[in-house]
N, C-alpha and C positions, 0 to 999 in steps of 0.2 A: 504494500499500499504505500509506504513513504518512500520506497526505493526510487520511484519515478520522480517524485516531488525533489528529493535530495538530489538526483541526477541532473535534473533540469535546473534546479537554482544553482548548483556548483558550477555548471556550464555557463550559465548566465553571468554569475559574478566573476568567474575566472576570465571571461571574455571581456567584461568591463574593465578589469584590472590590465588586460593586455599581455597577459602571459599564456604560453602554451601548456597543454596538461602536462607534457614531458618536463617543462621546467619547473612548474609548480611541484610536481612529485619529487623531483631532485631538491628543491628548495626546502621542503618539509621534512627532508631525510628518509625519503621512501624510494622504492625502486621506480624506474621510469615510467612503468605502465600503470602505476597506483591510481592516479587520478582518472586516466582514461578508462580503467575497469569499473570505477564508481560511476562515471559519466555514462557508460554504456550498460549499467545495470548489472554487471557481473560480480559486483563486491559492494560491500558496505563498509564505511569506515568504522573503527571502535569509537567508544566515546572519547577517548584521548585523541585519536586520529582526527575526530570531527572538531574538537576543539582547537587543535592545530590548524585545521583548515580554515576556521572562523578566524582565528588569530592572523594567519597569512593574508586573509582577504579583507582584514580590518573591518569585521562585523561581529556583532554579538550573535549568540545562537539564537535569540528572539529575532533579531533582524535578519539572519539567514532564512528563518521561515516566515518572515512577513509576507503577506499577500500582495500589499501595495507598497513596494519599497520606497517610491518617491514620497508617498504620504507619510510613511512611517518615519523616514528620515527628516522630513520637514517637521513632524510633530515632536521628535527628539530635540531638534535644534530650537524650536519655540519653547519646549519645556526647559531647556537650559537657559534660555533668555529670561524666563519668568522667575527663575530662582532669585530670591533676594528682595523681590518687591515686596512693598508693604501690603497689608491686607486691603486697605481701600484702592491701591493700584490694581491688586488682582481683581477686584470687583469691576473696576473699569474695563479692564482686559475681558473679563468674562462678558459683560454688557455688550462690547464691541463684536465678540464672537457669536453671541445671540443674534445681534442684528444682521450680521454677515449670513447666517443660516436662514434667516428670515427671507433675505433677498434671494437665495439659492432657490426657493421653492417656486 
């Protein structure tokens, strides 16, 4: 069930990073066909292997599985910007978001 999701997402993120499957395999200390086997559905990474893959790709495990990466990344950036705001400032931002959602309808 998850094999195809992992294979597809891995290929997408690796391509976005601009590295070959072979190069990525070697960079994370695996044999040259490691990533290719995962992307072809012939193998699954161990949990440790998966965490190495995420680290190499510069994503968290939750970002790896995010269905809408662009939205997820934007939400994470927004959340970081909100850190440290005063409660009244947070309420203003919440109001702006509510207004934007109304316009979207």
